[in-house]
Each structure stands twice: as structure tokens, then as C-alpha cells.
C-alpha positions as CSV (number, residue, x, y, z in Angstrom):
1,M,-8.6,11.2,-91.7
2,T,-11.4,10.2,-89.4
3,R,-12.7,6.8,-88.1
4,I,-15.8,5.5,-89.8
5,L,-18.2,2.8,-88.7
6,L,-20.1,1.3,-91.6
7,K,-23.6,0.0,-91.0
8,S,-22.5,-3.3,-92.6
9,R,-20.0,-3.8,-89.6
10,L,-22.5,-2.9,-86.9
11,D,-23.3,-6.6,-86.1
12,D,-19.5,-7.2,-85.7
13,C,-19.3,-4.3,-83.3
14,L,-22.2,-5.5,-81.2
15,G,-20.6,-8.9,-81.0
16,A,-17.2,-7.5,-80.0
17,W,-18.8,-5.4,-77.2
18,R,-20.7,-8.5,-75.9
19,T,-17.4,-10.5,-76.0
20,A,-15.8,-7.7,-73.9
21,G,-18.5,-8.2,-71.3
22,F,-21.0,-5.5,-72.2
23,S,-24.8,-5.8,-72.6
24,V,-25.9,-3.7,-75.5
25,L,-29.1,-1.7,-75.3
26,A,-30.5,0.2,-78.3
27,P,-33.8,1.8,-79.5
28,V,-36.2,-0.9,-80.4
29,K,-39.9,-1.1,-81.4
30,R,-41.7,-3.8,-79.5
31,N,-45.4,-4.2,-78.8
32,E,-45.9,-0.9,-80.7
33,L,-43.7,1.0,-78.2
34,T,-40.3,2.5,-78.9
35,R,-37.8,2.3,-76.0
36,F,-34.3,1.1,-75.1
37,D,-33.9,-2.6,-74.6
38,E,-31.2,-5.2,-74.9
39,V,-30.4,-6.3,-78.5
40,Q,-28.4,-9.1,-80.1
41,A,-28.4,-8.0,-83.7
42,A,-28.4,-4.8,-85.7
43,S,-31.6,-5.7,-87.4
44,E,-33.4,-5.2,-84.0
45,I,-32.4,-1.6,-83.7
46,A,-34.8,1.2,-84.8
47,L,-32.5,3.9,-86.1
48,D,-35.1,5.6,-88.3
49,I,-37.2,7.2,-85.5
50,V,-36.8,10.8,-84.3
51,I,-36.8,9.8,-80.7
52,T,-37.9,6.8,-78.6
53,E,-41.2,7.2,-76.8
54,R,-39.5,6.1,-73.6
55,T,-36.3,7.6,-72.3
56,I,-33.1,5.8,-71.2
57,K,-33.7,7.4,-67.7
58,E,-35.8,4.3,-66.8
59,H,-32.6,2.2,-67.0
60,F,-30.8,4.3,-64.4
61,F,-33.6,5.6,-62.2
62,L,-36.0,2.6,-62.2
63,Q,-39.8,3.0,-62.1
64,T,-39.7,0.8,-59.0
65,E,-36.8,-0.8,-57.1
66,P,-36.1,-2.4,-53.7
67,L,-33.7,-0.5,-51.4
68,I,-33.5,-2.8,-48.4
69,K,-34.9,-5.9,-46.8
70,Y,-35.8,-5.7,-43.2
71,Q,-36.6,-8.2,-40.4
72,I,-37.8,-7.1,-37.0
73,S,-37.5,-9.3,-34.0
74,K,-38.0,-8.7,-30.3
75,K,-34.4,-7.7,-29.7
76,Q,-33.1,-6.3,-33.0
77,I,-33.8,-5.1,-36.5
78,E,-31.8,-6.7,-39.3
79,T,-31.5,-4.9,-42.7
80,E,-29.9,-5.9,-45.9
81,E,-29.2,-3.3,-48.6
82,M,-30.3,-4.4,-52.1
83,L,-27.8,-2.5,-54.4
84,P,-28.1,-3.3,-58.1
85,P,-25.5,-5.7,-59.5
86,E,-22.4,-4.2,-61.2
87,R,-23.0,-4.5,-64.9
88,K,-21.2,-3.2,-68.0
89,R,-23.7,-1.7,-70.5
90,V,-23.4,0.1,-73.9
91,F,-26.4,2.3,-74.7
92,F,-26.2,2.6,-78.5
93,G,-28.1,5.1,-80.6
94,V,-29.0,7.5,-77.8
95,R,-30.3,10.9,-78.9
96,P,-28.3,13.9,-77.6
97,C,-31.2,15.2,-75.6
98,D,-31.5,11.9,-73.7
99,A,-27.8,11.8,-73.0
100,A,-28.0,15.4,-71.8
101,G,-30.8,14.4,-69.4
102,L,-28.5,12.0,-67.6
103,D,-25.8,14.7,-67.3
104,I,-28.4,17.1,-65.9
105,D,-29.5,14.7,-63.2
106,D,-26.0,13.7,-62.0
107,P,-25.6,16.7,-59.6
108,L,-29.0,15.9,-58.0
109,F,-28.2,12.3,-57.3
110,G,-24.7,13.2,-56.0
111,W,-25.6,16.4,-54.1
112,D,-25.8,15.9,-50.2
113,Y,-25.8,12.1,-50.5
114,K,-24.4,9.9,-53.3
115,D,-27.2,7.7,-54.6
116,E,-25.4,4.4,-55.2
117,Y,-28.4,3.1,-57.1
118,W,-28.0,5.8,-59.7
119,F,-24.2,6.0,-59.9
120,R,-23.5,2.3,-59.9
121,R,-25.6,2.1,-63.1
122,R,-24.0,5.3,-64.5
123,E,-20.5,4.2,-63.8
124,G,-21.1,0.9,-65.5
125,S,-22.6,2.4,-68.7
126,V,-21.2,3.9,-71.8
127,I,-23.4,6.3,-73.7
128,V,-23.1,6.2,-77.5
129,T,-25.1,9.0,-79.1
130,I,-26.1,9.5,-82.7
131,A,-26.3,13.1,-83.9
132,C,-29.9,13.8,-85.1
133,S,-30.5,13.7,-88.8
134,Q,-34.2,14.5,-88.4
135,A,-36.5,16.5,-86.0
136,D,-40.2,17.1,-85.6
137,D,-42.3,20.1,-84.5
138,F,-41.9,19.1,-80.9
139,C,-38.1,19.1,-80.7
140,M,-36.8,22.1,-78.8
141,C,-33.2,21.4,-77.9
142,T,-32.0,24.7,-79.3
143,S,-34.4,26.5,-77.0
144,V,-32.6,25.3,-73.9
145,H,-29.1,26.0,-75.5
146,L,-28.4,22.5,-76.7
147,A,-28.3,21.2,-80.2
148,P,-29.1,18.1,-82.4
149,D,-25.4,17.2,-82.1
150,S,-24.8,18.3,-78.6
151,T,-22.2,16.2,-76.8
152,K,-23.4,16.8,-73.3
153,G,-23.6,13.5,-71.5
154,S,-22.1,11.6,-74.5
155,D,-19.1,9.3,-74.2
156,L,-19.0,8.6,-77.9
157,M,-20.9,10.4,-80.7
158,L,-21.7,9.0,-84.1
159,H,-22.2,11.5,-86.9
160,P,-24.3,10.1,-89.8
161,L,-22.5,10.2,-93.1
162,R,-24.1,12.1,-95.9
163,D,-24.2,9.0,-98.2
164,G,-25.9,6.9,-95.5
165,R,-23.2,4.2,-95.3
166,G,-22.6,4.7,-91.6
167,W,-21.2,7.1,-89.1
168,Q,-18.1,9.2,-88.3
169,V,-16.9,8.1,-84.8
170,V,-15.9,10.7,-82.3
171,P,-15.1,9.8,-78.7
172,H,-15.6,12.5,-76.0
173,T,-14.5,10.8,-72.8
174,D,-12.0,8.2,-71.7
175,R,-14.8,5.8,-71.3
176,G,-15.8,6.4,-75.0
177,K,-12.2,5.9,-76.1
178,A,-11.9,2.6,-74.2
179,L,-15.1,1.4,-75.8
180,L,-13.5,1.7,-79.3
181,E,-10.6,-0.6,-78.4
182,P,-12.5,-4.0,-78.9
183,V,-14.0,-2.7,-82.2
184,A,-10.9,-1.1,-83.7
185,P,-10.7,-3.8,-86.4
186,M,-14.3,-2.9,-87.5
187,L,-13.5,0.8,-88.1
188,Q,-11.8,2.3,-91.1
189,E,-10.1,5.6,-91.7
190,E,-11.2,7.7,-94.6
191,V,-12.3,11.2,-95.4
192,A,-16.1,11.3,-95.5
193,E,-18.7,14.0,-95.4
194,T,-21.2,14.0,-92.6
195,A,-24.9,14.8,-93.0
196,P,-26.1,18.2,-91.8
197,V,-28.1,18.3,-88.6
198,P,-31.7,19.4,-88.8
199,D,-32.8,23.0,-88.2
200,V,-34.6,23.1,-84.9
201,P,-36.2,26.6,-84.5
202,V,-35.9,28.3,-81.1
203,K,-39.4,28.3,-79.6
204,F,-39.0,30.6,-76.6
205,D,-36.5,33.0,-75.1
206,L,-34.9,31.1,-72.2
207,D,-33.3,34.3,-70.7
208,K,-36.7,36.0,-70.6
209,V,-38.3,32.9,-69.1
210,S,-35.7,32.7,-66.3
211,S,-36.0,36.4,-65.5
212,W,-39.8,36.2,-65.2
213,L,-39.8,33.1,-63.1
214,S,-37.2,34.5,-60.7
215,D,-39.3,37.6,-60.0
216,P,-41.3,36.9,-56.7
217,A,-44.1,39.1,-58.0
218,N,-45.0,36.6,-60.6
219,F,-45.4,33.6,-58.2
220,E,-49.1,34.4,-57.6
221,S,-49.7,35.6,-61.2
222,N,-53.1,34.7,-62.7
223,F,-51.1,33.4,-65.6
224,W,-50.7,30.1,-63.9
225,K,-54.4,29.5,-63.7
226,E,-54.9,30.5,-67.3
227,I,-52.1,28.4,-68.8
228,S,-52.9,25.2,-66.8
229,Q,-56.7,25.0,-67.5
230,R,-56.3,22.0,-69.9
231,C,-54.0,20.0,-67.6
232,I,-55.6,16.9,-66.2
233,G,-52.8,15.9,-63.9
234,C,-52.1,12.6,-65.6
235,G,-48.3,12.8,-65.0
236,S,-47.4,11.5,-68.5
237,C,-45.1,14.5,-69.0
238,T,-43.1,13.7,-65.9
239,Y,-42.9,10.0,-66.5
240,L,-41.7,10.5,-70.1
241,C,-39.2,13.3,-69.2
242,P,-35.5,12.4,-69.3
243,T,-34.8,14.6,-66.2
244,C,-37.8,14.3,-63.9
245,H,-36.8,12.5,-60.7
246,C,-39.7,12.7,-58.2
247,F,-40.0,9.5,-56.1
248,D,-41.7,8.1,-53.1
249,I,-40.5,5.5,-50.6
250,Q,-42.8,2.9,-49.2
251,D,-42.5,-0.2,-47.0
252,E,-44.1,-3.3,-48.3
253,G,-44.6,-6.2,-45.9
254,D,-46.0,-6.9,-42.4
255,T,-44.9,-6.0,-38.9
256,Y,-41.9,-8.2,-38.9
257,N,-40.6,-8.6,-42.5
258,G,-40.7,-6.5,-45.6
259,I,-39.0,-4.5,-48.3
260,R,-38.4,-0.7,-48.5
261,R,-39.1,0.3,-52.1
262,K,-38.5,3.4,-54.2
263,N,-41.2,4.3,-56.7
264,W,-41.6,7.0,-59.3
265,D,-43.9,9.8,-58.3
266,S,-45.0,13.1,-59.9
267,C,-45.4,16.6,-58.8
268,S,-48.5,16.6,-61.1
269,F,-50.4,14.3,-58.8
270,A,-52.7,15.8,-56.1
271,L,-51.4,13.3,-53.5
272,F,-47.8,14.2,-54.0
273,T,-47.8,17.1,-51.5
274,M,-50.7,15.9,-49.3
275,H,-49.9,16.1,-45.6
276,T,-51.0,13.5,-43.1
277,S,-53.1,16.3,-41.5
278,G,-55.1,16.6,-44.8
279,H,-53.6,20.0,-45.7
280,N,-52.2,20.2,-49.3
281,P,-50.0,23.2,-50.0
282,R,-50.5,22.6,-53.8
283,N,-54.1,21.7,-53.9
284,T,-54.9,22.9,-57.4
285,Q,-53.6,21.9,-60.8
286,S,-52.4,25.4,-61.5
287,T,-50.2,25.4,-58.4
288,R,-48.8,22.0,-59.4
289,W,-48.1,23.1,-62.9
290,R,-46.4,26.2,-61.5
291,Q,-44.2,24.0,-59.4
292,R,-43.2,21.9,-62.4
293,I,-42.2,25.0,-64.4
294,M,-40.5,26.7,-61.5
295,H,-38.6,23.6,-60.5
296,K,-37.2,23.0,-64.0
297,F,-36.3,26.6,-64.9
298,N,-35.8,28.4,-61.7
299,Y,-35.2,26.2,-58.6
300,Y,-33.0,23.6,-60.2
301,R,-31.1,26.3,-62.1
302,G,-30.5,28.1,-58.9
303,K,-29.3,25.0,-57.1
304,F,-27.2,23.3,-59.8
305,G,-26.6,26.0,-62.4
306,V,-28.5,24.2,-65.2
307,N,-32.1,23.9,-66.3
308,S,-33.8,20.6,-65.6
309,C,-34.8,20.2,-69.3
310,S,-32.9,18.8,-72.3
311,G,-35.4,19.9,-74.9
312,C,-36.6,16.4,-76.1
313,G,-40.2,17.6,-76.4
314,R,-41.8,14.4,-75.1
315,C,-43.9,16.3,-72.6
316,T,-45.7,18.0,-75.5
317,R,-45.4,15.2,-78.0
318,Q,-47.2,12.7,-75.8
319,C,-49.6,15.0,-73.9
320,P,-53.2,13.7,-74.1
321,V,-54.6,17.3,-74.1
322,D,-52.0,18.8,-76.4
323,M,-50.3,20.8,-73.7
324,G,-46.7,20.8,-72.5
325,I,-43.8,22.8,-71.3
326,T,-43.1,24.4,-74.7
327,E,-46.4,26.3,-74.8
328,T,-46.0,27.6,-71.3
329,L,-42.5,28.8,-71.9
330,H,-43.4,30.4,-75.2
331,E,-46.2,32.3,-73.4
332,I,-43.9,33.5,-70.6
333,S,-41.4,34.7,-73.2
334,N,-44.1,37.0,-74.6
335,L,-45.6,38.3,-71.4
336,P,-45.3,42.1,-71.0
337,R,-42.4,43.1,-68.8
């Protein structure tokens, strides 16, 4: 016997979680944009989409956020750290690739320094994923050794029932088990068949990609110029990616008072590596595209033992020039060895 959450009881679940002190965020379509936002009723949730246009990353690694306030006087400098408030949040209806993205980024934000802005939000959040029941031509989770029902980064996974009545409920962490306690009366135990996950074809050979990228002889390959000719450096692929994490820190204010702020940045931008001297070590779009691929599938893998990609396909799906990581990795897979 397994636990089942019927769609007809979803509103009751949302209410129980709110009563327990959680804010509930779920995929919604507002102003023609699909993203995660706070919801009050099940009718607001968009469960029929393949994936939201915006990823849940922006709720953990904010596009812009203040870090400290500062005040400079003649004799001293006063600072005040601006940590985010401690909040309890349920992210309901997360796709497995988005949940995996958070798990992939955790080592980075906890590496040589624990980023309290990231982990305070992570520790107060419970990730409820829904195994995919549909996919499109851009999905590539299987190419990075994940799957439409991968549990990486998931606290609680819902598997859609074949008859469409609801979901089979499977917790994967203690946090997920605890989330079920306030909604236990809304669940029922029965034997029910779950729907099959979609077939997501493998689009490139990840092992061949890793081998080619790790060979120093290929760093200056003419391949990079050829594959990146269409790239316009808009940065949409990095901003929509569930794992990209480049940022800049700037001070806003005057000589005596101000705020130090962290803002999203992108390795696709020409100014990202511009030195004060005027020298730019990555002064062409091909070198910037090479950096993006190398970072995700070589440098990050070497540092943390995992690729910085969860296979969501947003980088290709939303690219204004019909380009993306998938095409590049496919071409690398087929390069002569």
C-alpha cells in the first residue's frame, strides 16, 4: 500500500501547510510568464506545463540583494549585515531538473565559505517535486545522467497516477517526511498504478564530451570559433539556467552611507572579465562560450565531482538565435578523436 494525494484534496494540503507556518510557492502563469510564486489555492497552480520559463533558483540566489549597510564617519566605519529573514517555504510542483540544480549548486555556496544568504533560504525550504509526465525536444536530463523522475535535490516526490486522479507520495529526506505530518489526514492508502515517465532521448555522449574538454590540446581548437558564431552574448541562457551562479558585488551610495549589493552577472557578457587596465582575457564571444562549456562540464566537474548542468534545456529552449549547450555538446561528441 502506498500513500496517495488526490487532486481534490490539494487545497486542503495547501491550507494545512500554511497553518503549519509555511508559505507555499508553485508554478504559476502570470503576465504571460511561467515561474514559481506564492499561491493560496490549487486553481492558481499551472501543473500542465513541461517546465516553467523561470527556474526556482531565483528564490534562493536572488537577482539582486543587499548584503550590508555601511556608514563611514571620521573615526569609524559601521556596518550592518542584511541577512534574509528565516522563513519556512514549500516549493510544490518542482520539476526534477530544477531540484537537481539546487543540489548541484550547494557545494559551490558551501565550499571555502558558507554563503548564509543561500543556505538560510535552503534550510528553510522543502522541495516537493513532481515526476515528469511529458517532455519536449529541448529536454536533455538523460544526457547528463539524470531522469524525468530523478530524486536528486528532492525532499518529497509526487508520481502522477495513471488515471490522473492525483499522485503517489514518496518522501526522500527527513524534511520531506516531516512535511507529510500536517497533511496526513488528507492522504489515503491504496494500491494505484503510476503513469510512465516520458522517453527523453540521449542527445550527446557525456563521457566523450568530458574527455575532449579535459584535453589541453583542445583549448585553442578552432571548433570554439565555429560553434559560437551565432551567439550574440545576450546572457539569457545563463539567467535562465538552474545552476549558473555568476555574480558581481557593487556599492551603492555616497562617500559616507550606502549598501553593498550582490547582482547576477554572466560569463557571456564582454564586461564580465574586463580588467581596470582595459585588458580583457576573454575578449571574443568564442572565448566566452568556451568558458561557459568548460566551466559546466570540466572545471566544475573537477572541483566538485558533478557537472554544472541538470539537463532542463532552458538554454536552448529560450535562445533567441536557436543555439544552446545541447548543440555544442552534440558536436563535441561527434568530433574525431
